N, CA, C and O atoms as CSV, one atom per row, in Angstrom:
chain,resi,resn,atom,element,x,y,z
A,1,MET,N,N,3.151,-20.857,-3.263
A,1,MET,CA,C,3.146,-19.803,-2.049
A,1,MET,C,C,2.218,-18.771,-3.004
A,1,MET,O,O,2.809,-18.604,-4.071
A,2,LYS,N,N,0.906,-18.000,-2.952
A,2,LYS,CA,C,0.512,-16.967,-3.409
A,2,LYS,C,C,1.304,-15.631,-2.767
A,2,LYS,O,O,1.842,-15.451,-1.675
A,3,THR,N,N,1.142,-14.851,-3.848
A,3,THR,CA,C,1.324,-13.406,-3.292
A,3,THR,C,C,0.232,-12.725,-3.000
A,3,THR,O,O,-0.854,-13.171,-3.370
A,4,LEU,N,N,0.326,-11.343,-2.176
A,4,LEU,CA,C,-0.631,-10.394,-1.807
A,4,LEU,C,C,-1.540,-10.023,-2.884
A,4,LEU,O,O,-2.737,-9.816,-2.685
A,5,ALA,N,N,-0.974,-9.937,-4.029
A,5,ALA,CA,C,-1.665,-9.525,-5.340
A,5,ALA,C,C,-2.437,-10.984,-5.703
A,5,ALA,O,O,-3.656,-10.963,-5.533
A,6,GLN,N,N,-2.263,-11.356,-5.844
A,6,GLN,CA,C,-2.565,-12.506,-6.422
A,6,GLN,C,C,-3.800,-13.228,-5.586
A,6,GLN,O,O,-4.762,-13.827,-6.066
A,7,PHE,N,N,-3.511,-13.010,-4.299
A,7,PHE,CA,C,-4.863,-13.358,-3.243
A,7,PHE,C,C,-5.860,-12.477,-3.516
A,7,PHE,O,O,-7.034,-12.847,-3.500
A,8,ILE,N,N,-5.597,-11.537,-3.723
A,8,ILE,CA,C,-6.563,-10.069,-3.459
A,8,ILE,C,C,-7.417,-10.175,-5.061
A,8,ILE,O,O,-8.605,-9.983,-5.319
A,9,GLN,N,N,-6.353,-10.530,-5.886
A,9,GLN,CA,C,-7.220,-10.937,-7.188
A,9,GLN,C,C,-8.359,-11.590,-7.311
A,9,GLN,O,O,-9.479,-11.175,-7.608
A,10,GLN,N,N,-7.800,-13.141,-6.942
A,10,GLN,CA,C,-8.468,-13.895,-6.834
A,10,GLN,C,C,-9.862,-14.251,-5.755
A,10,GLN,O,O,-10.889,-14.862,-6.054
A,11,LYS,N,N,-9.583,-13.801,-4.784
A,11,LYS,CA,C,-10.788,-13.338,-3.973
A,11,LYS,C,C,-11.839,-12.660,-4.737
A,11,LYS,O,O,-12.958,-13.122,-4.960
A,12,ARG,N,N,-11.336,-11.405,-5.159
A,12,ARG,CA,C,-11.926,-10.526,-6.011
A,12,ARG,C,C,-12.420,-10.703,-7.073
A,12,ARG,O,O,-13.059,-9.721,-7.450
A,13,ASP,N,N,-12.417,-11.702,-7.890
A,13,ASP,CA,C,-12.679,-12.468,-9.210
A,13,ASP,C,C,-13.808,-13.338,-8.519
A,13,ASP,O,O,-14.994,-13.248,-8.835
A,14,ASN,N,N,-13.221,-14.357,-7.348
A,14,ASN,CA,C,-14.479,-15.111,-7.085
A,14,ASN,C,C,-15.777,-14.637,-6.631
A,14,ASN,O,O,-16.806,-15.312,-6.645
A,15,LEU,N,N,-15.675,-13.495,-6.247
A,15,LEU,CA,C,-16.771,-12.437,-5.878
A,15,LEU,C,C,-17.591,-11.981,-6.783
A,15,LEU,O,O,-18.748,-11.630,-6.555
A,16,GLY,N,N,-16.920,-11.958,-8.077
A,16,GLY,CA,C,-17.579,-11.196,-9.358
A,16,GLY,C,C,-17.246,-9.850,-9.363
A,16,GLY,O,O,-18.023,-9.080,-9.927
A,17,LEU,N,N,-16.215,-9.408,-8.830
A,17,LEU,CA,C,-16.156,-7.857,-8.287
A,17,LEU,C,C,-15.158,-7.393,-9.538
A,17,LEU,O,O,-14.412,-8.212,-10.076
A,18,SER,N,N,-15.203,-6.352,-9.843
A,18,SER,CA,C,-14.079,-5.735,-10.851
A,18,SER,C,C,-13.218,-4.882,-9.660
A,18,SER,O,O,-13.637,-4.761,-8.508
A,19,ALA,N,N,-12.144,-4.405,-10.071
A,19,ALA,CA,C,-11.243,-3.725,-9.215
A,19,ALA,C,C,-11.749,-2.386,-8.489
A,19,ALA,O,O,-11.467,-1.900,-7.394
A,20,LYS,N,N,-12.790,-1.892,-9.746
A,20,LYS,CA,C,-13.656,-0.262,-9.181
A,20,LYS,C,C,-14.425,-0.527,-8.289
A,20,LYS,O,O,-14.562,0.258,-7.351
A,21,GLY,N,N,-15.374,-2.127,-8.382
A,21,GLY,CA,C,-16.238,-2.419,-7.538
A,21,GLY,C,C,-15.692,-2.853,-6.419
A,21,GLY,O,O,-16.439,-2.711,-5.451
A,22,LEU,N,N,-14.403,-3.452,-6.132
A,22,LEU,CA,C,-13.822,-3.816,-4.880
A,22,LEU,C,C,-13.407,-2.480,-4.132
A,22,LEU,O,O,-13.567,-2.415,-2.913
A,23,ALA,N,N,-12.830,-1.319,-4.904
A,23,ALA,CA,C,-12.624,-0.130,-4.423
A,23,ALA,C,C,-13.938,0.491,-3.884
A,23,ALA,O,O,-13.850,0.907,-2.728
A,24,MET,N,N,-15.216,0.645,-4.533
A,24,MET,CA,C,-16.317,1.319,-4.087
A,24,MET,C,C,-16.842,0.665,-2.780
A,24,MET,O,O,-17.239,1.324,-1.819
A,25,GLN,N,N,-16.807,-0.800,-2.837
A,25,GLN,CA,C,-17.628,-1.399,-1.679
A,25,GLN,C,C,-16.359,-1.391,-0.412
A,25,GLN,O,O,-16.842,-1.815,0.638
A,26,SER,N,N,-15.351,-1.134,-0.316
A,26,SER,CA,C,-14.067,-1.007,0.448
A,26,SER,C,C,-14.196,0.335,1.160
A,26,SER,O,O,-13.942,0.482,2.356
A,27,ASN,N,N,-14.574,1.223,0.411
A,27,ASN,CA,C,-14.070,2.714,0.316
A,27,ASN,C,C,-13.011,3.129,0.273
A,27,ASN,O,O,-12.618,4.067,0.966
A,28,LEU,N,N,-12.207,2.395,-0.707
A,28,LEU,CA,C,-10.836,2.859,-0.983
A,28,LEU,C,C,-10.452,3.306,-2.002
A,28,LEU,O,O,-11.091,2.718,-2.874
A,29,PRO,N,N,-9.654,4.139,-2.539
A,29,PRO,CA,C,-9.615,4.274,-3.840
A,29,PRO,C,C,-8.933,3.512,-4.862
A,29,PRO,O,O,-7.987,2.750,-4.663
A,30,LEU,N,N,-9.479,3.773,-5.963
A,30,LEU,CA,C,-8.974,2.694,-7.433
A,30,LEU,C,C,-7.850,2.565,-7.211
A,30,LEU,O,O,-7.478,1.442,-6.871
A,31,GLU,N,N,-6.975,3.531,-7.303
A,31,GLU,CA,C,-5.381,3.816,-7.101
A,31,GLU,C,C,-5.417,2.527,-5.989
A,31,GLU,O,O,-5.286,1.390,-6.442
A,32,THR,N,N,-5.555,2.679,-4.870
A,32,THR,CA,C,-5.181,1.584,-3.913
A,32,THR,C,C,-4.970,0.358,-4.288
A,32,THR,O,O,-3.888,-0.225,-4.205
A,33,ILE,N,N,-6.211,-0.185,-4.809
A,33,ILE,CA,C,-6.827,-1.269,-5.225
A,33,ILE,C,C,-5.707,-1.872,-6.519
A,33,ILE,O,O,-5.138,-2.964,-6.534
A,34,GLU,N,N,-5.653,-1.141,-7.201
A,34,GLU,CA,C,-4.564,-1.210,-8.281
A,34,GLU,C,C,-2.963,-1.530,-7.910
A,34,GLU,O,O,-2.192,-2.469,-8.107
A,35,GLU,N,N,-2.898,-0.193,-7.248
A,35,GLU,CA,C,-1.414,-0.492,-6.938
A,35,GLU,C,C,-1.079,-2.038,-6.022
A,35,GLU,O,O,-0.026,-2.626,-6.272
A,36,ILE,N,N,-1.940,-2.547,-5.092
A,36,ILE,CA,C,-1.903,-3.395,-4.441
A,36,ILE,C,C,-2.001,-5.084,-5.271
A,36,ILE,O,O,-1.488,-6.155,-4.945
A,37,GLU,N,N,-2.967,-4.679,-6.541
A,37,GLU,CA,C,-2.680,-5.637,-7.274
A,37,GLU,C,C,-1.805,-6.254,-8.319
A,37,GLU,O,O,-1.715,-7.393,-8.779
A,38,ALA,N,N,-1.022,-4.813,-8.599
A,38,ALA,CA,C,-0.069,-4.865,-9.324
A,38,ALA,C,C,1.427,-5.109,-8.496
A,38,ALA,O,O,2.545,-5.114,-9.011
A,39,GLY,N,N,1.104,-5.296,-7.154
A,39,GLY,CA,C,2.470,-5.877,-6.460
A,39,GLY,C,C,3.258,-4.803,-6.062
A,39,GLY,O,O,4.405,-4.941,-5.637
A,40,LYS,N,N,2.454,-3.311,-6.232
A,40,LYS,CA,C,3.214,-2.452,-5.695
A,40,LYS,C,C,3.500,-2.399,-4.168
A,40,LYS,O,O,4.594,-2.337,-3.607
A,41,ASP,N,N,2.400,-2.433,-3.696
A,41,ASP,CA,C,1.734,-2.122,-2.121
A,41,ASP,C,C,2.164,-3.878,-1.501
A,41,ASP,O,O,1.428,-4.810,-1.828
A,42,LEU,N,N,3.010,-4.044,-0.894
A,42,LEU,CA,C,2.989,-5.205,-0.228
A,42,LEU,C,C,3.016,-5.142,1.214
A,42,LEU,O,O,3.291,-6.172,1.829
A,43,PHE,N,N,2.766,-4.069,1.837
A,43,PHE,CA,C,2.575,-3.983,3.380
A,43,PHE,C,C,1.184,-3.167,3.506
A,43,PHE,O,O,1.242,-2.059,2.973
A,44,LEU,N,N,0.416,-3.369,3.878
A,44,LEU,CA,C,-1.330,-2.514,3.923
A,44,LEU,C,C,-1.031,-2.146,5.431
A,44,LEU,O,O,-0.317,-2.689,6.274
A,45,SER,N,N,-2.013,-0.781,5.467
A,45,SER,CA,C,-2.298,-0.584,6.900
A,45,SER,C,C,-3.499,-1.239,7.562
A,45,SER,O,O,-4.329,-1.827,6.869
A,46,VAL,N,N,-3.629,-1.144,9.032
A,46,VAL,CA,C,-4.564,-1.803,9.515
A,46,VAL,C,C,-6.001,-1.619,9.023
A,46,VAL,O,O,-6.911,-2.443,9.105
A,47,THR,N,N,-6.045,-0.255,8.440
A,47,THR,CA,C,-7.435,0.208,8.053
A,47,THR,C,C,-7.510,-0.521,6.922
A,47,THR,O,O,-8.242,-1.506,7.020
A,48,THR,N,N,-6.905,-0.326,5.716
A,48,THR,CA,C,-6.755,-0.864,4.172
A,48,THR,C,C,-6.943,-2.363,4.227
A,48,THR,O,O,-7.589,-2.952,3.359
A,49,ARG,N,N,-6.310,-3.052,5.371
A,49,ARG,CA,C,-6.429,-4.899,5.279
A,49,ARG,C,C,-8.236,-4.933,6.159
A,49,ARG,O,O,-9.016,-5.884,6.118
A,50,GLN,N,N,-8.363,-4.177,6.562
A,50,GLN,CA,C,-9.898,-4.458,8.021
A,50,GLN,C,C,-10.795,-4.237,6.583
A,50,GLN,O,O,-11.685,-5.055,6.348
A,51,ALA,N,N,-10.535,-3.064,5.578
A,51,ALA,CA,C,-11.742,-2.831,4.482
A,51,ALA,C,C,-11.855,-3.773,3.753
A,51,ALA,O,O,-12.963,-4.189,3.415
A,52,LEU,N,N,-10.544,-4.399,3.290
A,52,LEU,CA,C,-10.612,-5.511,2.190
A,52,LEU,C,C,-11.244,-6.839,2.455
A,52,LEU,O,O,-12.084,-7.441,1.786
A,53,ALA,N,N,-10.473,-7.269,3.930
A,53,ALA,CA,C,-11.214,-8.319,4.629
A,53,ALA,C,C,-12.780,-8.459,4.420
A,53,ALA,O,O,-13.435,-9.408,3.990
A,54,LYS,N,N,-13.152,-7.251,4.848
A,54,LYS,CA,C,-14.786,-7.329,5.123
A,54,LYS,C,C,-15.410,-7.580,3.631
A,54,LYS,O,O,-16.196,-8.507,3.436
A,55,VAL,N,N,-14.995,-6.673,2.576
A,55,VAL,CA,C,-15.491,-6.803,1.363
A,55,VAL,C,C,-15.446,-8.194,0.887
A,55,VAL,O,O,-16.399,-8.845,0.460
A,56,LEU,N,N,-13.856,-8.681,1.048
A,56,LEU,CA,C,-13.614,-9.982,0.218
A,56,LEU,C,C,-14.182,-11.290,1.008
A,56,LEU,O,O,-14.077,-12.426,0.545
A,57,ARG,N,N,-14.752,-11.012,2.166
A,57,ARG,CA,C,-15.030,-12.151,3.270
A,57,ARG,C,C,-14.002,-13.113,3.426
A,57,ARG,O,O,-13.980,-14.191,2.831
A,58,CYS,N,N,-12.981,-12.636,4.391
A,58,CYS,CA,C,-11.896,-13.302,4.575
A,58,CYS,C,C,-11.447,-12.813,5.975
A,58,CYS,O,O,-11.880,-11.838,6.589
A,59,ASN,N,N,-10.653,-13.541,6.288
A,59,ASN,CA,C,-10.051,-13.166,8.072
A,59,ASN,C,C,-9.044,-11.912,7.595
A,59,ASN,O,O,-8.628,-12.013,6.441
A,60,PRO,N,N,-8.660,-10.877,8.275
A,60,PRO,CA,C,-7.809,-9.651,7.894
A,60,PRO,C,C,-6.439,-10.219,8.050
A,60,PRO,O,O,-5.583,-9.607,7.412
A,61,ASP,N,N,-5.882,-11.595,8.986
A,61,ASP,CA,C,-5.104,-12.243,9.290
A,61,ASP,C,C,-4.535,-13.086,7.867
A,61,ASP,O,O,-3.339,-13.346,7.740
A,62,GLU,N,N,-5.323,-13.378,7.072
A,62,GLU,CA,C,-5.558,-14.105,5.997
A,62,GLU,C,C,-4.545,-13.132,4.925
A,62,GLU,O,O,-3.587,-13.596,4.308
A,63,ILE,N,N,-4.911,-11.971,4.880
A,63,ILE,CA,C,-4.148,-10.638,4.168
A,63,ILE,C,C,-2.776,-10.445,4.784
A,63,ILE,O,O,-1.846,-10.364,3.981
A,64,LYS,N,N,-2.483,-10.352,6.138
A,64,LYS,CA,C,-1.224,-10.219,6.709
A,64,LYS,C,C,-0.214,-10.739,6.633
A,64,LYS,O,O,0.970,-10.418,6.532
A,65,ALA,N,N,-1.118,-12.093,6.724
A,65,ALA,CA,C,0.327,-13.247,6.353
A,65,ALA,C,C,1.005,-13.380,4.749
A,65,ALA,O,O,2.085,-13.908,4.486
A,66,LEU,N,N,0.393,-12.975,4.124
A,66,LEU,CA,C,1.102,-12.536,2.835
A,66,LEU,C,C,1.629,-10.688,2.349
A,66,LEU,O,O,2.027,-10.171,1.305
A,67,GLU,N,N,1.423,-10.319,3.376
A,67,GLU,CA,C,2.436,-8.720,3.426
A,67,GLU,C,C,3.847,-9.123,3.493
A,67,GLU,O,O,4.335,-10.153,3.958
A,68,LYS,N,N,4.408,-8.103,2.936
A,68,LYS,CA,C,5.900,-8.297,3.182
A,68,LYS,C,C,6.172,-6.568,3.504
A,68,LYS,O,O,5.538,-5.612,3.057
A,69,ASP,N,N,7.143,-6.577,4.278
A,69,ASP,CA,C,7.828,-5.310,4.517
A,69,ASP,C,C,9.193,-5.444,4.372
A,69,ASP,O,O,9.862,-6.018,5.230
A,70,PHE,N,N,9.748,-4.897,3.211
A,70,PHE,CA,C,11.045,-4.893,2.896
A,70,PHE,C,C,11.797,-3.868,3.752
A,70,PHE,O,O,12.751,-4.125,4.486
A,71,THR,N,N,11.210,-2.622,3.546
A,71,THR,CA,C,11.851,-1.041,3.702
A,71,THR,C,C,13.038,-1.482,4.964
A,71,THR,O,O,14.260,-1.342,4.912
A,72,THR,N,N,12.144,-2.092,6.154
A,72,THR,CA,C,13.307,-2.008,7.194
A,72,THR,C,C,14.607,-2.700,7.152
A,72,THR,O,O,15.548,-2.445,7.904
A,73,ASP,N,N,14.596,-3.669,6.145
A,73,ASP,CA,C,15.601,-4.607,5.534
A,73,ASP,C,C,16.917,-3.752,4.881
A,73,ASP,O,O,18.094,-4.094,5.001
A,74,PHE,N,N,16.466,-2.663,4.225
A,74,PHE,CA,C,17.420,-1.509,3.378
A,74,PHE,C,C,17.987,-0.662,4.189
A,74,PHE,O,O,19.203,-0.695,4.374
A,75,VAL,N,N,17.138,0.275,4.827
A,75,VAL,CA,C,17.293,1.622,5.088
A,75,VAL,C,C,16.778,1.869,6.547
A,75,VAL,O,O,15.620,1.540,6.802
A,76,SER,N,N,17.611,2.463,7.581
A,76,SER,CA,C,17.434,2.943,8.747
A,76,SER,C,C,15.848,3.482,9.082
A,76,SER,O,O,15.396,4.449,8.468
A,77,PRO,N,N,15.273,2.964,9.826
A,77,PRO,CA,C,13.708,3.998,10.159
A,77,PRO,C,C,13.888,5.819,10.291
A,77,PRO,O,O,12.990,6.606,9.989
A,78,GLN,N,N,15.021,6.144,10.719
A,78,GLN,CA,C,15.073,7.082,10.579
A,78,GLN,C,C,15.147,8.035,9.240
A,78,GLN,O,O,14.758,9.188,9.053
A,79,VAL,N,N,15.669,7.279,8.563
A,79,VAL,CA,C,15.791,7.860,7.345
A,79,VAL,C,C,14.179,7.638,6.382
A,79,VAL,O,O,13.800,8.429,5.519
A,80,ILE,N,N,13.581,6.630,6.723
A,80,ILE,CA,C,12.220,6.164,5.996
A,80,ILE,C,C,11.465,7.479,6.722
A,80,ILE,O,O,10.796,8.245,6.029
A,81,GLU,N,N,11.577,7.627,7.769
A,81,GLU,CA,C,10.371,8.550,8.621
A,81,GLU,C,C,10.767,10.051,8.193
A,81,GLU,O,O,9.935,10.957,8.152
A,82,SER,N,N,12.122,10.215,7.881
A,82,SER,CA,C,12.584,11.376,7.341
A,82,SER,C,C,11.928,11.754,5.735
A,82,SER,O,O,11.523,12.885,5.467
A,83,LEU,N,N,11.907,10.666,4.798
A,83,LEU,CA,C,11.466,10.519,3.904
A,83,LEU,C,C,9.837,10.676,3.628
A,83,LEU,O,O,9.309,11.275,2.692
A,84,LYS,N,N,9.209,9.977,4.695
A,84,LYS,CA,C,7.941,10.202,4.720
A,84,LYS,C,C,7.441,11.711,5.027
A,84,LYS,O,O,6.625,12.256,4.283
A,85,GLU,N,N,7.991,12.368,6.192
A,85,GLU,CA,C,8.089,13.592,6.371
A,85,GLU,C,C,7.849,14.653,4.800
A,85,GLU,O,O,6.899,15.336,4.415
A,86,LEU,N,N,9.033,14.396,4.291
A,86,LEU,CA,C,9.276,15.143,3.114
A,86,LEU,C,C,8.315,15.080,2.118
A,86,LEU,O,O,7.818,16.106,1.652
A,87,ILE,N,N,7.899,13.568,1.619
A,87,ILE,CA,C,6.413,13.288,0.965
A,87,ILE,C,C,5.475,13.962,1.093
A,87,ILE,O,O,5.090,14.619,0.126
A,88,LEU,N,N,4.607,14.043,2.671
A,88,LEU,CA,C,3.778,14.390,3.090
A,88,LEU,C,C,4.049,16.094,2.625
A,88,LEU,O,O,3.195,16.794,2.082
A,89,ASN,N,N,5.232,16.467,2.934
A,89,ASN,CA,C,5.300,17.891,2.950
A,89,ASN,C,C,5.670,18.687,1.481
A,89,ASN,O,O,5.973,19.877,1.390
A,90,GLY,N,N,5.569,17.753,0.408
A,90,GLY,CA,C,5.075,17.990,-0.936
A,90,GLY,C,C,6.519,18.169,-1.522
A,90,GLY,O,O,6.563,18.792,-2.583
A,91,ALA,N,N,7.663,17.739,-1.022
A,91,ALA,CA,C,9.043,17.664,-1.604
A,91,ALA,C,C,8.944,16.633,-2.597
A,91,ALA,O,O,8.437,15.532,-2.383
A,92,GLY,N,N,9.470,17.032,-3.760
A,92,GLY,CA,C,9.798,16.582,-5.243
A,92,GLY,C,C,11.033,16.315,-5.480
A,92,GLY,O,O,11.964,16.990,-5.040
A,93,GLY,N,N,11.176,15.101,-6.342
A,93,GLY,CA,C,12.788,14.784,-6.864
A,93,GLY,C,C,13.405,14.187,-5.809
A,93,GLY,O,O,14.506,14.627,-5.480
A,94,LEU,N,N,12.793,13.018,-5.039
A,94,LEU,CA,C,13.623,12.315,-3.946
A,94,LEU,C,C,14.283,11.326,-4.435
A,94,LEU,O,O,13.956,10.923,-5.551
A,95,LYS,N,N,15.381,10.687,-3.718
A,95,LYS,CA,C,15.955,9.543,-4.702
A,95,LYS,C,C,16.002,8.615,-3.616
A,95,LYS,O,O,16.120,9.024,-2.461
A,96,CYS,N,N,15.903,7.171,-3.942
A,96,CYS,CA,C,16.013,6.410,-3.239
A,96,CYS,C,C,17.561,6.176,-2.343
A,96,CYS,O,O,18.684,6.382,-2.801
A,97,PRO,N,N,17.335,5.857,-1.433
A,97,PRO,CA,C,18.646,5.946,-0.073
A,97,PRO,C,C,19.235,4.767,-0.552
A,97,PRO,O,O,20.464,4.780,-0.477
A,98,LYS,N,N,18.713,3.711,-1.040
A,98,LYS,CA,C,19.158,2.260,-1.336
A,98,LYS,C,C,20.450,2.360,-2.552
A,98,LYS,O,O,21.633,2.022,-2.504
A,99,CYS,N,N,19.659,2.950,-3.571
A,99,CYS,CA,C,20.330,3.004,-5.143
A,99,CYS,C,C,20.814,4.541,-5.809
A,99,CYS,O,O,21.772,4.955,-6.463
A,100,GLY,N,N,19.930,4.939,-5.402
A,100,GLY,CA,C,20.054,6.840,-6.082
A,100,GLY,C,C,18.967,6.933,-7.074
A,100,GLY,O,O,18.661,8.063,-7.455
A,101,ALA,N,N,18.331,5.904,-7.553
A,101,ALA,CA,C,17.414,6.274,-8.627
A,101,ALA,C,C,16.303,6.957,-7.740
A,101,ALA,O,O,16.123,6.986,-6.523
A,102,PRO,N,N,15.555,7.552,-8.926
A,102,PRO,CA,C,14.080,8.351,-8.417
A,102,PRO,C,C,13.564,7.837,-8.148
A,102,PRO,O,O,13.376,6.772,-8.737
A,103,LEU,N,N,12.725,8.266,-6.716
A,103,LEU,CA,C,11.421,7.839,-6.298
A,103,LEU,C,C,10.433,7.913,-6.482
A,103,LEU,O,O,10.043,9.078,-6.401
A,104,VAL,N,N,9.391,6.929,-6.820
A,104,VAL,CA,C,7.837,7.665,-7.136
A,104,VAL,C,C,7.025,7.465,-5.877
A,104,VAL,O,O,6.798,6.523,-5.117
A,105,THR,N,N,6.670,8.771,-5.971
A,105,THR,CA,C,5.911,9.080,-4.547
A,105,THR,C,C,4.537,9.666,-4.642
A,105,THR,O,O,4.277,10.401,-5.594
A,106,ARG,N,N,3.481,9.351,-3.572
A,106,ARG,CA,C,2.446,9.806,-3.421
A,106,ARG,C,C,1.632,9.764,-2.137
A,106,ARG,O,O,1.828,8.844,-1.342
A,107,ILE,N,N,0.567,10.878,-1.845
A,107,ILE,CA,C,0.209,10.479,-0.527
A,107,ILE,C,C,-1.496,9.982,-0.687
A,107,ILE,O,O,-2.464,10.385,-1.331
A,108,ALA,N,N,-1.250,8.972,0.210
A,108,ALA,CA,C,-2.644,8.002,0.103
A,108,ALA,C,C,-3.643,8.976,0.882
A,108,ALA,O,O,-3.297,9.780,1.747
A,109,LYS,N,N,-4.852,8.776,0.455
A,109,LYS,CA,C,-5.987,9.649,1.562
A,109,LYS,C,C,-6.729,8.845,1.855
A,109,LYS,O,O,-7.620,8.606,1.039
A,110,LEU,N,N,-6.694,8.027,3.219
A,110,LEU,CA,C,-7.261,6.991,3.696
A,110,LEU,C,C,-8.173,7.666,5.080
A,110,LEU,O,O,-7.801,8.539,5.864
A,111,TYR,N,N,-9.379,6.973,5.047
A,111,TYR,CA,C,-10.298,7.532,6.136
A,111,TYR,C,C,-10.287,6.260,7.298
A,111,TYR,O,O,-10.334,5.033,7.200
A,112,ASP,N,N,-10.211,7.096,8.301
A,112,ASP,CA,C,-10.280,6.003,9.543
A,112,ASP,C,C,-11.684,5.777,9.774
A,112,ASP,O,O,-12.579,6.328,9.133
A,113,LEU,N,N,-11.914,4.640,11.060
A,113,LEU,CA,C,-13.612,4.145,11.267
A,113,LEU,C,C,-14.395,5.249,11.767
A,113,LEU,O,O,-15.592,5.198,12.052
A,114,GLU,N,N,-13.730,6.125,11.841
A,114,GLU,CA,C,-15.039,7.550,12.516
A,114,GLU,C,C,-14.608,8.546,11.347
A,114,GLU,O,O,-14.490,9.745,11.598
A,115,ASP,N,N,-14.412,8.124,10.275
A,115,ASP,CA,C,-14.184,9.102,9.073
A,115,ASP,C,C,-13.239,10.374,9.027
A,115,ASP,O,O,-13.378,11.441,8.430
A,116,ASN,N,N,-12.311,9.942,9.792
A,116,ASN,CA,C,-11.202,11.069,9.617
A,116,ASN,C,C,-10.359,10.602,8.760
A,116,ASN,O,O,-9.999,9.438,8.589
A,117,LEU,N,N,-9.884,12.087,7.920
A,117,LEU,CA,C,-8.942,11.781,6.913
A,117,LEU,C,C,-7.715,11.556,7.222
A,117,LEU,O,O,-7.226,12.289,8.082
A,118,MET,N,N,-6.906,10.532,6.644
A,118,MET,CA,C,-5.600,10.219,7.440
A,118,MET,C,C,-4.534,10.094,6.094
A,118,MET,O,O,-4.589,9.205,5.244
A,119,LEU,N,N,-3.652,11.109,6.132
A,119,LEU,CA,C,-2.737,10.717,4.759
A,119,LEU,C,C,-1.570,10.070,5.267
A,119,LEU,O,O,-1.056,10.206,6.377
A,120,HIS,N,N,-1.151,9.210,4.126
A,120,HIS,CA,C,-0.280,8.437,4.131
A,120,HIS,C,C,0.763,8.303,3.022
A,120,HIS,O,O,0.370,7.925,1.918
A,121,ALA,N,N,2.175,8.601,3.232
A,121,ALA,CA,C,3.420,8.805,2.314
A,121,ALA,C,C,3.359,7.121,1.822
A,121,ALA,O,O,3.021,6.189,2.552
A,122,LYS,N,N,3.714,7.043,0.624
A,122,LYS,CA,C,4.017,6.108,-0.159
A,122,LYS,C,C,5.131,6.282,-1.152
A,122,LYS,O,O,5.361,7.430,-1.532
A,123,ALA,N,N,5.767,5.405,-1.564
A,123,ALA,CA,C,6.927,5.665,-2.345
A,123,ALA,C,C,7.183,4.270,-2.795
A,123,ALA,O,O,6.817,3.194,-2.322
A,124,HIS,N,N,7.917,4.573,-3.846
A,124,HIS,CA,C,8.711,2.820,-4.434
A,124,HIS,C,C,9.765,3.246,-5.486
A,124,HIS,O,O,9.448,4.090,-6.325
A,125,CYS,N,N,10.843,2.771,-5.480
A,125,CYS,CA,C,12.012,3.102,-6.218
A,125,CYS,C,C,11.817,3.020,-7.390
A,125,CYS,O,O,10.957,2.159,-7.577
A,126,SER,N,N,12.240,3.567,-8.535
A,126,SER,CA,C,12.100,3.169,-10.033
A,126,SER,C,C,13.027,2.334,-10.551
A,126,SER,O,O,13.258,2.267,-11.759
A,127,LYS,N,N,13.651,1.605,-9.611
A,127,LYS,CA,C,14.834,0.904,-10.189
A,127,LYS,C,C,15.143,-0.740,-9.162
A,127,LYS,O,O,15.415,-1.869,-9.572
A,128,CYS,N,N,14.980,-0.292,-7.942
A,128,CYS,CA,C,15.673,-1.237,-7.118
A,128,CYS,C,C,13.818,-1.617,-6.090
A,128,CYS,O,O,12.738,-1.043,-6.232
A,129,ALA,N,N,14.088,-2.421,-5.438
A,129,ALA,CA,C,12.746,-3.389,-4.409
A,129,ALA,C,C,12.566,-2.246,-3.439
A,129,ALA,O,O,11.611,-2.470,-2.695
A,130,PHE,N,N,13.194,-1.042,-3.187
A,130,PHE,CA,C,12.836,-0.477,-1.831
A,130,PHE,C,C,11.778,0.473,-1.873
A,130,PHE,O,O,11.911,1.594,-2.364
A,131,HIS,N,N,10.685,0.022,-1.344
A,131,HIS,CA,C,9.653,0.819,-0.988
A,131,HIS,C,C,9.118,1.681,0.582
A,131,HIS,O,O,9.811,1.632,1.599
A,132,ILE,N,N,8.350,2.114,0.540
A,132,ILE,CA,C,7.655,2.698,1.659
A,132,ILE,C,C,6.264,3.184,1.399
A,132,ILE,O,O,5.688,3.955,0.633
A,133,THR,N,N,5.843,1.942,2.927
A,133,THR,CA,C,4.245,2.244,2.936
A,133,THR,C,C,3.920,2.358,4.315
A,133,THR,O,O,4.775,1.854,5.044
A,134,GLU,N,N,2.911,2.885,4.918
A,134,GLU,CA,C,2.447,2.984,6.164
A,134,GLU,C,C,1.568,1.909,6.656
A,134,GLU,O,O,1.114,1.957,7.800
């Protein structure tokens, strides 16, 4: 079975697109494409999924079927929401609620279909499989 990263890479390669080309055509940051293809983003927002599906000429459901969201398996939704708020408010030095290792955090800047800026908190543990996506 293919991973989300493999699926996106293969579809992109079949269309003769570079990661930068996919980013430009889908109006997504190159960093987002790189993180998906590196296997760091395992669950995509609806907007990201739709933008990729349009450029990759596939159904968004094909992408969704390969996504995985492990965050709720490890930590309560309240803790995850609290971490998201801290990230969006610029807090640094956050620790993984699962293993205590440092969290690698970032704020993804995406635009909805009406060109409104949307900020999404993202994080992954530097040691274990814990991650936060929106």
